[in-house]
C-alpha positions as CSV (number, residue, x, y, z in Angstrom):
1,X,143.0,133.9,135.3
2,X,146.8,133.5,135.2
3,X,148.5,130.1,134.5
4,X,149.7,130.0,138.2
5,X,146.2,130.0,139.7
6,X,146.1,126.3,140.1
7,X,149.5,126.2,141.8
8,X,148.4,126.0,145.4
9,X,150.5,127.3,148.3
10,X,153.7,127.6,146.3
11,X,154.5,131.3,146.3
12,X,158.2,131.0,146.2
13,X,158.2,128.5,143.3
14,X,155.7,130.7,141.4
15,X,158.0,133.7,141.8
16,X,161.0,131.8,140.5
17,X,159.2,130.4,137.5
18,X,157.6,133.7,136.6
19,X,161.1,135.4,136.6
20,X,162.5,132.6,134.4
21,X,159.5,133.0,132.0
22,X,160.2,136.7,131.7
23,X,163.9,136.0,130.8
24,X,162.8,133.3,128.4
25,X,160.5,135.8,126.7
26,X,163.4,138.2,126.5
27,X,165.6,135.5,124.9
28,X,163.1,134.8,122.2
29,X,162.5,138.5,121.5
30,X,166.3,139.1,121.2
31,X,166.7,136.1,118.9
32,X,163.8,137.3,116.7
33,X,165.4,140.8,116.5
34,X,168.8,139.4,115.7
35,X,170.3,140.9,118.8
36,X,172.5,139.4,121.6
37,X,170.9,137.4,124.4
38,X,170.2,139.1,127.7
39,X,172.9,138.7,130.4
40,X,172.4,136.8,133.7
41,X,169.3,135.0,132.5
42,X,167.3,133.0,135.0
43,X,166.2,130.7,132.2
44,X,167.8,127.3,131.6
45,X,167.1,124.3,129.4
46,X,166.3,121.6,132.1
47,X,164.3,121.8,135.3
48,X,163.5,119.3,137.9
49,X,160.4,119.7,140.1
50,X,160.3,117.6,143.2
51,X,157.9,117.5,146.2
52,X,155.6,115.1,148.1
53,X,152.6,113.6,146.5
54,X,149.9,116.1,146.0
55,X,152.2,119.1,146.1
56,X,151.5,120.0,142.5
57,X,154.7,119.1,140.7
58,X,153.0,118.4,137.4
59,X,150.8,121.5,137.8
60,X,153.8,123.7,138.3
61,X,155.5,122.2,135.2
62,X,152.5,122.6,133.0
63,X,152.0,126.2,134.2
64,X,155.6,127.0,133.4
65,X,155.2,125.4,130.0
66,X,152.2,127.7,129.4
67,X,154.1,130.8,130.5
68,X,156.9,129.9,128.1
69,X,154.4,129.8,125.2
70,X,152.5,132.9,126.2
71,X,151.8,135.3,123.3
72,X,149.8,137.9,125.2
73,X,150.3,141.4,123.9
74,X,150.6,142.6,127.5
75,X,154.2,141.2,127.5
76,X,155.3,144.0,125.3
77,X,154.0,146.4,127.9
78,X,155.9,144.9,130.7
79,X,153.3,142.3,131.8
80,X,154.6,138.9,133.0
81,X,154.1,135.9,130.6
82,X,151.4,133.4,131.7
83,X,148.2,135.4,131.2
84,X,146.1,132.2,131.0
85,X,143.9,133.5,128.2
86,X,146.0,133.7,125.0
87,X,146.3,130.9,122.5
88,X,149.7,129.9,123.7
89,X,148.6,129.6,127.3
90,X,145.2,128.0,126.6
91,X,146.4,125.3,124.2
92,X,149.3,124.4,126.5
93,X,147.0,124.0,129.5
94,X,144.5,121.8,127.6
95,X,147.2,119.7,126.0
96,X,146.9,120.7,122.3
97,X,149.9,123.0,121.8
98,X,152.1,121.9,118.9
99,X,155.3,122.6,120.8
100,X,154.5,121.1,124.1
101,X,154.7,117.4,124.8
102,X,153.2,116.3,128.1
103,X,154.2,112.8,129.0
104,X,152.5,110.9,131.8
105,X,152.2,107.1,132.2
106,X,149.9,104.7,133.9
107,X,152.4,101.9,133.5
108,X,155.0,100.7,135.9
109,X,157.9,102.3,134.0
110,X,159.0,104.4,131.1
111,X,161.3,102.4,128.8
112,X,164.0,103.1,126.3
113,X,161.7,103.1,123.2
114,X,159.4,105.8,124.5
115,X,162.3,107.9,125.7
116,X,164.1,107.7,122.4
117,X,160.9,109.1,120.8
118,X,160.9,112.0,123.2
119,X,164.5,112.7,122.5
120,X,163.8,112.7,118.8
121,X,160.9,115.1,119.4
122,X,163.1,117.4,121.4
123,X,165.5,117.9,118.5
124,X,162.8,119.6,116.4
125,X,162.6,123.3,116.1
126,X,159.6,125.0,117.7
127,X,156.7,125.1,115.2
128,X,155.4,128.3,116.7
129,X,158.7,130.1,116.9
130,X,159.0,130.0,120.7
131,X,160.1,127.0,122.7
132,X,159.9,123.2,122.3
133,X,158.9,122.0,125.8
134,X,158.9,118.4,127.0
135,X,157.1,117.8,130.3
136,X,157.9,114.4,131.8
137,X,155.5,114.0,134.8
138,X,156.9,110.7,135.9
139,X,160.6,111.0,135.6
140,X,161.0,108.7,138.6
141,X,159.6,105.8,136.5
142,X,162.4,106.0,133.9
143,X,164.2,102.7,133.7
144,X,168.0,102.9,134.0
145,X,168.4,102.5,130.2
146,X,165.8,105.2,129.5
147,X,167.5,107.5,132.0
148,X,170.8,107.1,130.1
149,X,169.0,107.9,126.8
150,X,167.5,111.0,128.4
151,X,170.9,112.1,129.8
152,X,172.4,112.6,126.3
153,X,169.6,115.0,125.4
154,X,169.9,116.9,128.6
155,X,173.7,117.1,128.3
156,X,173.5,118.4,124.7
157,X,170.2,120.2,124.4
158,X,168.8,121.4,121.1
159,X,168.4,125.2,120.8
160,X,165.3,126.5,122.5
161,X,164.2,123.1,123.8
162,X,163.2,122.9,127.5
163,X,163.0,119.7,129.6
164,X,160.6,119.9,132.6
165,X,161.1,116.7,134.8
166,X,158.9,115.8,137.8
167,X,159.7,113.3,140.5
168,X,158.9,112.9,144.2
169,X,162.5,113.5,145.3
170,X,166.0,114.0,144.0
171,X,166.9,110.4,144.9
172,X,164.3,109.2,142.4
173,X,166.3,110.6,139.4
174,X,169.7,109.6,138.1
175,X,172.5,111.8,139.7
176,X,173.9,112.5,136.3
177,X,170.5,113.9,135.2
178,X,169.6,115.9,138.3
179,X,173.1,117.5,138.3
180,X,172.2,119.1,134.9
181,X,168.8,120.4,136.0
182,X,167.7,123.5,137.9
183,X,166.0,122.1,141.0
184,X,162.7,123.4,142.5
185,X,161.2,121.9,145.6
186,X,157.5,122.1,146.2
187,X,155.9,121.7,149.7
188,X,152.7,120.2,150.8
189,X,150.1,123.0,150.5
190,X,148.3,124.2,153.6
191,X,144.9,122.7,154.3
192,X,143.2,126.1,154.0
193,X,144.8,126.8,150.6
194,X,143.6,123.4,149.3
195,X,140.1,123.9,150.6
196,X,140.0,127.4,149.0
197,X,140.9,126.1,145.6
198,X,138.2,123.3,145.8
199,X,135.6,126.0,146.6
200,X,136.8,128.5,144.0
201,X,137.6,126.2,141.1
202,X,135.5,123.0,141.6
203,X,132.4,124.6,143.3
204,X,132.6,122.4,146.4
205,X,130.7,123.4,149.5
206,X,133.1,125.0,152.0
207,X,132.5,122.5,154.8
208,X,133.0,119.5,152.4
209,X,136.1,121.2,150.9
210,X,137.6,121.8,154.4
211,X,136.9,118.2,155.5
212,X,138.4,116.7,152.3
213,X,141.5,118.9,152.5
214,X,142.0,118.0,156.1
215,X,141.5,114.3,155.5
216,X,144.1,114.2,152.7
217,X,146.5,116.4,154.6
218,X,146.8,118.9,151.7
219,X,147.1,116.4,148.8
220,X,145.3,118.4,146.1
221,X,144.2,115.7,143.7
222,X,143.1,113.3,146.4
223,X,141.2,116.1,148.1
224,X,139.3,116.9,144.9
225,X,138.5,113.3,144.4
226,X,137.3,112.8,147.9
227,X,135.1,116.0,147.7
228,X,133.5,115.1,144.4
229,X,133.4,111.3,144.1
230,X,131.0,109.4,146.3
231,X,132.8,106.1,145.4
232,X,136.1,107.5,146.7
233,X,134.5,108.5,150.0
234,X,133.0,105.0,150.3
235,X,136.3,103.3,149.7
236,X,138.0,105.5,152.3
237,X,135.3,104.8,154.9
238,X,135.9,101.0,154.5
239,X,139.7,101.5,154.9
240,X,139.3,103.5,158.1
241,X,137.2,100.7,159.6
242,X,140.1,98.2,159.2
243,X,141.8,99.0,162.5
244,X,138.7,97.9,164.3
245,X,138.7,94.5,162.4
246,X,142.1,93.1,163.1
247,X,141.4,91.7,166.6
248,X,142.0,88.1,165.6
249,X,143.7,86.2,162.8
250,X,140.5,85.6,160.9
251,X,139.7,89.2,160.9
252,X,143.2,90.1,159.7
253,X,143.0,87.7,156.8
254,X,139.5,88.8,155.8
255,X,140.3,92.5,156.0
256,X,143.4,91.9,153.8
257,X,141.5,90.0,151.2
258,X,138.8,92.7,151.0
259,X,141.4,95.4,150.6
260,X,143.1,93.6,147.8
261,X,139.8,92.7,146.2
262,X,138.7,96.4,146.3
263,X,142.0,97.4,144.5
264,X,141.4,94.8,141.9
265,X,137.9,96.0,141.3
266,X,139.3,99.5,140.8
267,X,141.7,98.2,138.2
268,X,138.8,96.3,136.5
269,X,136.6,99.5,136.4
270,X,139.5,101.4,134.7
271,X,139.9,98.6,132.2
272,X,136.2,98.5,131.4
273,X,136.3,102.3,130.8
274,X,139.5,102.4,128.7
275,X,140.5,99.0,127.3
276,X,137.5,98.4,125.1
277,X,137.7,101.9,123.5
278,X,141.5,101.5,122.9
279,X,141.1,98.1,121.4
280,X,138.3,99.2,119.0
281,X,140.3,102.3,118.0
282,X,143.3,100.2,117.2
283,X,141.3,97.6,115.3
284,X,139.8,100.4,113.2
285,X,143.2,101.9,112.6
286,X,144.6,98.6,111.5
287,X,141.7,98.0,109.0
288,X,139.6,95.4,110.7
289,X,136.7,94.1,108.6
290,X,133.1,94.6,109.5
291,X,133.0,91.2,111.2
292,X,136.0,92.0,113.3
293,X,138.5,89.9,111.3
294,X,142.0,91.5,111.5
295,X,144.3,91.8,108.4
296,X,147.3,89.7,108.3
297,X,150.4,91.0,110.0
298,X,148.5,92.9,112.7
299,X,148.6,90.3,115.5
300,X,151.8,91.8,116.9
301,X,150.2,95.3,117.4
302,X,147.2,93.8,119.1
303,X,149.4,91.7,121.4
304,X,151.5,94.8,122.3
305,X,148.3,96.6,123.2
306,X,147.1,93.7,125.4
307,X,150.4,93.7,127.2
308,X,150.2,97.4,127.8
309,X,146.7,97.1,129.2
310,X,147.8,94.3,131.5
311,X,150.6,96.4,132.9
312,X,148.2,99.3,133.4
313,X,145.8,97.1,135.4
314,X,148.7,96.1,137.6
315,X,149.7,99.8,138.1
316,X,146.1,100.8,138.8
317,X,145.8,98.0,141.5
318,X,149.0,99.1,143.1
319,X,148.0,102.8,143.1
320,X,144.6,101.9,144.6
321,X,146.3,99.9,147.4
322,X,148.8,102.6,148.0
323,X,146.0,105.1,148.4
324,X,144.3,102.8,151.0
325,X,147.6,102.5,152.9
326,X,148.1,106.2,152.9
327,X,144.6,106.6,154.5
328,X,145.5,104.0,157.0
329,X,148.8,105.7,157.9
330,X,146.8,108.9,158.5
331,X,144.5,107.1,160.9
332,X,147.3,105.9,163.0
333,X,149.0,109.3,162.8
334,X,145.9,110.7,164.5
335,X,146.1,108.0,167.1
336,X,149.7,108.9,167.8
337,X,148.9,112.6,168.0
338,X,146.3,111.9,170.7
339,X,148.6,109.7,172.6
340,X,151.4,112.3,172.6
341,X,148.9,115.1,173.4
342,X,149.7,117.0,170.3
343,X,147.8,120.2,169.5
344,X,147.7,119.4,165.8
345,X,144.1,119.0,164.6
346,X,143.0,115.5,163.6
347,X,142.8,114.6,159.9
348,X,140.1,112.0,160.3
349,X,137.5,113.7,162.4
350,X,134.7,111.6,160.9
351,X,136.1,108.5,162.7
352,X,137.2,110.4,165.9
353,X,135.5,107.8,168.2
354,X,137.6,105.0,166.7
355,X,140.8,107.0,166.9
356,X,140.2,108.0,170.5
357,X,139.3,104.3,171.4
358,X,142.5,102.9,170.0
359,X,144.6,105.8,171.4
360,X,143.2,105.0,174.8
361,X,143.7,101.3,174.7
362,X,147.2,101.2,173.2
363,X,150.6,102.8,173.6
364,X,152.6,105.2,171.4
365,X,155.2,102.5,170.9
366,X,152.6,100.1,169.6
367,X,151.2,102.8,167.3
368,X,154.6,103.5,165.8
369,X,155.1,99.8,165.2
370,X,151.8,99.7,163.3
371,X,152.8,102.7,161.2
372,X,156.1,101.0,160.4
373,X,154.1,97.9,159.3
374,X,152.1,99.9,156.9
375,X,155.3,101.5,155.5
376,X,156.8,98.0,155.2
377,X,153.8,96.9,153.2
378,X,154.2,99.8,150.8
379,X,157.9,99.0,150.3
380,X,157.0,95.3,149.7
381,X,154.5,96.3,147.0
382,X,157.2,98.4,145.3
383,X,159.4,95.3,145.3
384,X,156.7,93.4,143.4
385,X,155.7,91.2,146.4
386,X,152.3,89.6,145.7
387,X,149.7,92.1,147.0
388,X,147.7,89.7,149.1
389,X,150.8,88.4,150.8
390,X,152.1,91.9,151.6
391,X,148.7,93.1,152.9
392,X,148.2,90.0,155.0
393,X,151.6,90.5,156.7
394,X,150.6,94.1,157.4
395,X,147.2,93.3,158.9
396,X,148.8,90.6,161.1
397,X,151.3,93.2,162.3
398,X,148.5,95.7,163.0
399,X,147.0,93.1,165.3
400,X,150.1,92.9,167.4
């Protein structure tokens, strides 16, 4: 298994990264031998991976990081780096390589303090003698101050340090940063390719894999969750019934409240799974007594953890709501496809009767207004509008 096997439907990107990994290996080999670096290298110190949600931006970055750390003997015989089996590849992919820092956040933003720590880490020489790699999976969540801190490191990179930044689009990254990165654009993978990887890698039944891939329109992570998590399927089923429940004001308000409550419950479940463990681990690290009494001077650390957990619950609730709104957009997209007599297959075949009923009873113009209402709700949530207020406005618009 090569490191690229989980990169679904991205042949062009894989070829570019594989070529860069070859040149990176040649650079390291020349440096070790004391010779001059190869000419016209495709390797550079900063990369920016962009693409729609589910396209595999972070997967591509991690695979490239693994290829850069590959120590397979086959390289000396002309084989491409990224075997997937050697110690360098394996430890990178599982997140334990000493020279690879993978940064992801479940908070609303990445601040200056965290970014300065990354920059400090990036100045270190590779412990294993190859590359120091920083994978920033959520570069779009950098605050303006954090982006300016990162800019300095990208402008003046340390020798053999590589930055791999991931963001949904170029516009989500500071212009000064993106201008100093090599840009790779990923596309939404074909439904068939996503279904194939679910069967091959996750052992999902072919029919279930095909349905999940089609329902999520090629979003790899959502397709996997839908195919393997009964709770995710139940939540989606509830969301897809919402268009049938907004016939009057009472139905709109009730549906909105249930949608927000479901998102809050998701956040609560994550908190129950993670917060208690984090709190106990921090207490132990700070030297709590057997009765739970904390040493003097540790209140600040505990408060900082509580604030972080609170921000994570907010992020989780928003992500859950955004997922529901994405499913709802897909429902109305199917409605519009039927109204316009498109030959594209429906994504939500499990609720085909509801889709056909609404398509028959409304007009394409009305469907477009409903899709716009959902998009407006997503934008309102991004602007920190109270979730219930934003969702109520949306459900009222769906009624019109």
